[in-house]
N, C-alpha and C positions, 0 to 999 in steps of 0.2 A: 753524048756523055755515057760512059759505061759505069757499071756498078762500083768498081774500085774508085773511080773519080768522084762519084756521089758520096761514098763513104769517107773518102779523104777530105772532101770539102766540108762535110759535117764534123769530122773528128778534129779538124784544124780550126773550127770556128770558136767564137767566144759566146758565153751565155747572153751577152748583150746583142748578139746578132739575130736572136730569135724572138718571134712574136708568140706569146703563149695564149692558148684558148682553153679554158677549163670546161668541165662537163656542162652541157651535153656535147659530146664530140661527134656523134652520129656515125661512129664506127662500132656497131653493136655485134654481139655474139648471142645466139639463143641456144639454150640447152634444154632438152626434154628432161623433166623429172618424172621418173617412173614409179608406179606402185610396186608392191611385192609381187604382184601378178604380171608385171611387165607392161601395164597400160600407162598411157601418158596421163599424168595427174595435173601437170602444170608446165609452163614454160618459164625458165629462168633467163633473165636478160642481164647481160654484163657489157660494160664498155670501158674503153680507156679513160683514165682520169684526166688526161691533158693532151692537147695537140700542140705541136710546135711548127711554125712556118719560118723558113729562112727569109729574113727581110730583104736580102740582096738578090734572092732568086726564089720566087714563090712557087716554082715548080718542085722544090725540095721541101718535104714536110715529114714529120714524125708523129707517132701516137704512142703514148706510154701509159702503162699502169694496169692493163688487163691481166688478171691472175692466170698464170699457166699451171702452177702446182702450189697448193696451199701449204704443204709441209714437205720440204726438201731435206732428206737425211744427209748429213755431212759426216765425213769420217771422224771417228772418235778423237783423233789427234788434232783435229781442226779446232782452233780456239773458240769458234762459234757453234760447235756441235751441240752444246747443251741448250742453246737458245733456238727458238723457232725460226727457221729460214724458210723463205718462200721464193718462188720464181715468178717473174712477170714478163710480159711481152713488151718489146720496143719494136714497133713496126715502122719501117722507113718507106716513104713514098716518093716517087718521081712522076710528075705529071698525073698525080692522083692514083697511080698504080703501085701496089706493094712490090718493092724490089728487094727487100731484105727484112728478115725477122731475127732479132737478137734476143736471147734469153738473159735477163738480168736477175741477179740474186739480191734479195733484201735480207740482210743478216743482222744479228744482235738486236732482235726485237725491232726491226725496221730502222735501226740507227744508221745504216750505211747500205749503199748499193755497190755491188761488186760484179765484175764480169763472171760469166759462167765458163769455166775453163774446160777444155777437152779432156784433161786429165788432172787429178788432184795429187799426182806423184810429186814429191818435193824435189827441187823447188818447182812451184806451180808456175809454169811459163805461160804468159798471156801476150798475144801480139800487141805491139804498141798501139796500133790503130784501134783495136778493140778496147784497150784500156782507156785511151783518150775519149772514145765515144761514151763509155760508161761514166767517166769522170765528168763529161759535159752534162749528161743526164742527171748525175748526182748534184751538180751545181744548179741545174734548172728546176728539178722537181724532187730532189732528195732532201734528207734532213740536214740541218746545219752542223754537220760533223766533218772531220778531216778525212777525205777520201784516201789520201796517200798513207796515213797511219793505219787505216783498216786494211788497205791493200797489202802493206808489209806484214801486219799481224796475221793475215790469212796465208802467209808464205808465198805470196805472188811476186813474180819478177817480170819485168818487161822483156819481151822477145822481139828481136828485129827480124821478123819473118812476114811474108805476104799474108794478108788477111782480107777478106774471107777466103 
């Protein structure tokens, strides 16, 4: 199975196809916290909030929720620019190995998950597979809001192009 096949299998799945496992996920990241002098003062530990395993093929799994960037600046003409946006990692695994990392945006005070586009030039074109993947994660672990309405408000449109 190649990367596109794994991503297609995931993006075409339904939320009911996944087994969810909440923290601890055992997919940790450690960061050194430095003093003003540059000495290590402590270690900060972070992890994904939730893991997903495809019930029909347990070789495919995902981990979601580790913060990539705590404050993502959006263009002033973006309807969510005045709210705090942040980006989080979605790591995709095949046979336990990381095969893809997707950056997902949490916008409107974490009320919606959106794809992270390569360009914010209007219209914001997002590959259909990428949009379907983020829609799935929104359904599995996101807030109870309408993904499609946020997608449209952000000026995003589906693009029928290969991804990734």
